N, C-alpha and C positions, 0 to 999 in steps of 0.2 A: 689567208692571204689574197688581197685585193689585187686583180691584174686583168688587164684586157689582151693579154698575150696570146689567149686561148680561146678557140671558138668551138660551137656545136652546130654541125650544119645539119639542116632537114631536109631530106630528100624521100619523095615517094616514087614507089615502082609498081606498075601493074600484077607483077607475079613474084612469087617467092625465089623462082631460079634468078631471074634478072638481079633482084635486089641480092642474093647471095653472090652473084659474079661480081657485081660491083663492089660489094664489101672485102670480098675475098682480094681482089686487085688493089685496091686501096691500100690494104695491109700488105700486101707481097711488095708493094712498090716504097712502102714506108712511108706513104704519104699521111696516113692515120694511124692512130696510137689504138682506137677501138671503134668498132662500128656495132651498134646494137639494132637488130631488126625486130620491130613492132610488127607481129602477122596481123592480117585481116583489119585492118581499119576501115571505116565508112568514110569516104571522101563526099561531100556533096558542093558542086560547085557550079559558076555559070561559064558556059564556054559556047562561042560562036552563036550567041544569042539563044541557048536554052540552057536550061538547068540539068546538069549531069550528075548521077549516083554512081560512085565506084567502089569496089574493093581493092585496095591497096594494101602495100607494106611500106611502113615508114624505116628509113634508115636515121640513125643517129650518130652522127660522123664527130668523132672527137680529135681536134688538130691545133697545132700550133697555128696562129693567124696568117703567118706567112706564107703558107700550103695553101690558102683559100683559092687564088687564082689558078693553080695548076688543077686542083680538085674540080672545080668549076668547069674548066675546060675539059678535063676527062669525064666529068659527066654528060656534059653536051654531047661529046662525039659518041658515047656509048648509051645512051638513053633512047627508048623507044618514043618519047613523046615530042612534038614539036617544041614546046615550052615547059621542061621540065620543073618542078619545084626544087630551088635550090636557094634556101635561106640560110644564112649565118647569123648566129646569137652569140654575143660575147660571153664568156664565163666572167662573170663579176668576183667570185670569189670560188673558193676551192681548196681540198685539202692539199698543203703544200707539196707532199710527197707524190700524189697523184699527179698534180701538174708536172712535176720534174720528170714522172713517168711518161706522160706524153712526149716531152721534149725529148726525153732518150729513147723512144721507141719509133721516131721519125727520123726520116730524113728531112731537115729543115731547111726550104729554098730560101735563098737569099734575092 
């Protein structure tokens, strides 16, 4: 199935507790169907004129695209970083049953 009605949001957190809290909150509020947490990734990035290295936890958040704005707002309000990584990638193809499950698992914002 080809569609752009679904997205995966990438978002890093500085520790596992905050990553889990965000994941649980998104699922409890039915904003996302599934959140995977990839533990202990190494991020190397430029920040305020310096090269930084940090251990982070990456969330993969599967959503109907209509929920992006509310999820972005939620993450910005609850994230400890001044500028959190919030990147949405369209799901170009997917198993139709899985994509339907995303829709049925979420309260889709209009």
